[in-house]
N, C-alpha and C positions, 0 to 999 in steps of 0.2 A: 419556383415559389408562386403562390395564388396571387393575383393582383386583380382588384375589383373597382370598376370605375374610376380608375386613376389612383386609387388608393392601395399603397402597398403595405401590409401589415406583417410582412415577413420578419420584422424586426421582434414581434411578439413570439413568434416561434423560437426565435434564437434564444429569448429571455427564459422562456421555459425549459429549453434543453440546457441551458448552462446553469439553471438554478439548482441550489442544494436543498435537500430535505431537511427540515426543522422537525424535531422529535418531540418537542413538548407543546401542549399537552398530549399529541398523538402524531403521527408522522403525517408531514403536510407540506406544502410549498406556499410561501407567502411572499408576495413581492409588492412594493410599493412603486409609485410613478410608473405603471404597467403601459399605458399609452403615452406617446411622446407629448410634450406640453402643447404642440400645435394640434394635433389630434384630438386631445382632452378638450381643449379650448373650443373646438368646432362643436365637439360632443355635446357640450353644456349648453352652448348657444343655440342649438337645434331646438325648433319650435316643439317638438315632440317630447323633449327632455324638461324644457322650462316648465315651471310650476304655473298652472292656470290661475287667474285672478277670479276667485269665487268666494261666495259667503255662505255655502250650504253643501251638505253631501251630495244632494240631488243635482246642483249645479257642476260640482266637481266631476261626478260621474259622466254627466252629459258632456262636458268639456273634453274629458279623457278619450271618450267614444269619437268626438269631433276630431281629435288629434290622431286617431288611428288605432287606439287600443280597444280590447275586448275583454270582458271579464271572463276568467278560466277558472277551471277547477284545480284547486291546489291545497297541499295540507295546511292546516291552521286557517283556512278560509272558507267562505261561503260563496255561492254563485247567485243566491237569491237576494237581487238588490233591495227589494223592499224589507226582507228580514234583516239585511244587515243594517240599513238606516234606522230601522225601528230599534234595534240593539243598541247602536252606536248614540242613540238620542236617549234612551233611558236604561239601558243594560239589563234590561228584564226579557224574560221568556226567551232563554237561551239554552240550545240544545249544543253542547261542545265536548270535546275530548276531556276525559274525567281527570286528566293530569294539568289541564289548563284552566284559565278564567274566562276565556272568551274566544273570538274569532276575529278575522280581519277579511279582507277582499283582495284579490291579486288581479291585475289586468295586464295583458301582454300586448306588445306593439304589433299589429300586422299590416297596418297601411302606412308606408313610409313616404313623407314628403322631403327629408333631407337625405341627401346623396350618401353621406357619410354614415348614417345609420343603417340604411339598406346594404351598404358594403360591409359594415361590421355584422350585421346579422347574417348575411351569406357567408362570411369568414368563419364565425364561431359554430356554424353548423356544418362547414365545410370538411371534407376528408382529411386535408393537411393538419388542420389545427388539431381535430380530434385524434388522429393518428399519433400525433406527438404526445398527446396527454396519454393515450394508451401505451405508448412505448415507454414513457417516463414511469409509468406505474406497473408495468409488466403485465399488460392486458392484451388479449387478443382481439384487436378492433373488430374482425371478421366475425366474432361471435357476440358483437354489440350493435345495438341501434343508436341514434343521436337523437337528443332534444335539446332545445336551447332558444333563448330569445332574450328581448329587451322587456322587463317587468316594472311595474310599480305596485307597491304594497301600501294598502290603506291602514290607518290606525286600528289598533287591536289584534292585528296579525301576530298569531302566537303559535308556536311550537315549542313544547317543553323539550327537555334534553333527551336526545335519541341520536344513534348512530348511523341511521338510515337503514333501510330495507336491505336484505341480501340480494334483492334483484337489481339494485344499483351497483354499477362497476366503478364509476369515477364522477365527481361533481366538481364544478367551479363557480365561483362568485365575483363579480367585479363591481365595485361600488362607483356609480356615476350619478351620485346625488347633485341635484341642481343648487342646493343652497350652499352658500359659502360656510355657513356655521353647522353644517351637517354632522360634523365629527363630535359635537357636544349633544346631539339629540339622542332620544332613547329609542332607536329602532335597529340596532346593529346586532349582527350575528355574534354570538358568544361560544367561545370554545372551551370545552369543559373537561373535568375528570370525575369519576364516581368518588364519592365520600368513601373512606375505609369501610364504613360499615355495609356498604352497598357493592363492594367489589365482587361479590360473589355472584352478582347478575352478570358481569362480563365475563366470569369463569363459567357460568350456565351457558351462556352463547357460544363460547369456545368450544365448549364439550358436547353442544348438542347442534350441528350445522344445519339441520333439516328444520329447525325452530326458528322462525324469523324473529328479528329484534324489534323491540317496541319502545314507544314514548315513555318516559318516567317521569315522577314528579320533580319539581324544581329543586326541593330539599334534598334529593338523592345525589346531587352533584354540586361542584364548585366551578365557577367561572375562572379560568386561568389566563384568557386572552380575548379581546374584543376587537374585530374588525370594523375600526370606526375611520379609518383612513379613505378619503376620497382617492379614487384611481389606484386602489391596492386590489390585488387578486388573492384569493386563496383556493388552493385545489387539493384534493385528497381522494383516495379510495377508501370507500366506507369499510370499516372492520369492527370488531367488537368493542373498541376502545375510542371510536371517532365521535364522541358526543358533543353535540352542538345544539345551540337552541336560540330563539328570538322572541321576544316580547315587546311589539311595538306599542308605545305610549307617547304619542306627539300629535301636534296639530298639522293633520294632512290638508287643511284648507289652505296654508301658507307654504307648503311643500310637501313633496312625496319621497319616501324612500324608494330609490330606483337603482337597478342592478342590470348588468349582463348575467344571465344565468344559464347553465346547461349541465346535461348528464350524459353519461353513456350507461346504457341499459343492457344487461344480458339478455340475450334473445331466449336462452333456456336456462332456467334455474329451479331445481328440485326443492320445494318448500311443502312441509307438511301440515303446517300451522303456525300459529303465534300464540304465545302467552303474553298477556297484557299485563301491565305493572301490578294490579291487583294480584294476578295469579303469581307474580314474582315475589310478592312482599311477604316472604316467609317469617318476617318478625313480627307481623301483625296477624293473628290467626283469626281476628274479627273482620279482616277485610273481605269485601264481598268477591264471591267467585264469578269470574267470567264464564259464561257457557256458550260463547259464540265460535269456539273453535273444535276442530275433530277431536273426538274422544274424550272431551273435558280435559284437556291436557294437564291442567292443574292437578288433577286426581292421579295421574300417573306419572307425576314429577318425581317421585321415590324411585320409579323403575327406570327412569332414563337419565337421572343424574350421574355424571361420571364419578368414579371413586375420589378423585382429588377434591371434587366440588363438595361431595358430601362430607369430607374431612374439615374442609373450609367453614362449612355451615355450623358443623358441631362446635368447632372451636369458637366460632364468633358467637353463637348462641350463649355457650357455656360462659363466655367472658361477660357477656352482657346480662346474664341471669334471666333468660326469658323463660325459661321453664319448658321450652320444647325439645325433648330428648330423643325422639325417635324419628328416622327418616329412611 
């Protein structure tokens, strides 16, 4: 078992190995009280995790930099500090994903002053921890690369419902929020299911494994579960039904959404393109067509739809009297 700087986290391996899968709203592992009380207390008392005392967005980012964080590229976020602060101040002049209303900013911890955080960071990107995750989900770890770290997400961070790209083999998130009232705040990951009228999207992805999965609008799915408990972990292997989303709306000057976050990425995965949600919105014939994918994929949807998918679409459209009859 791995041991780092006198911190032994082998019990975390044991918890994952002994865990049972939960199947609702999709296959995943959910564990509360992941870290021992002693370890979790030390994590929250670390200077890098505690919330800085600041009065402005500029001060907050400056202080996080002093604490060892750096802005990173991350879905639902921007890396341009000035652009983010300007948007956060007035909400205008925003270019963001068409299924979202805005964006946030993510920062990852790179310089460690607390031994426990350095030990945890080494552990979550280490071979034993990630081999355990891969084995649990039936993934060949030799075909994967590892990415992970300690991250803070500022207000506005938003990713609309999505199952994750086919390039991702597994993912995990551990809440290590510094505020004792964090469970009541609006910045947690939501786990979702497609609404019945949009189930055809999942069937499309199932029938077309060379087409990558996309973000979809919020009203296409329903939240079934929220990971708001501190010291909880969720792990899953992305599939066509693993819808999850985040929309942070909170005062980040008082505290920040903070997580251990990591992924296994397939080293080789053949994907021919992606259909964005506008291209998949078959119930809305007036939806704009995205032209940024090979061969204008929406224009050949009828040629690549599997037979059972076409039947589902026809039934759905007929029931809803949408007047679209030919596929």
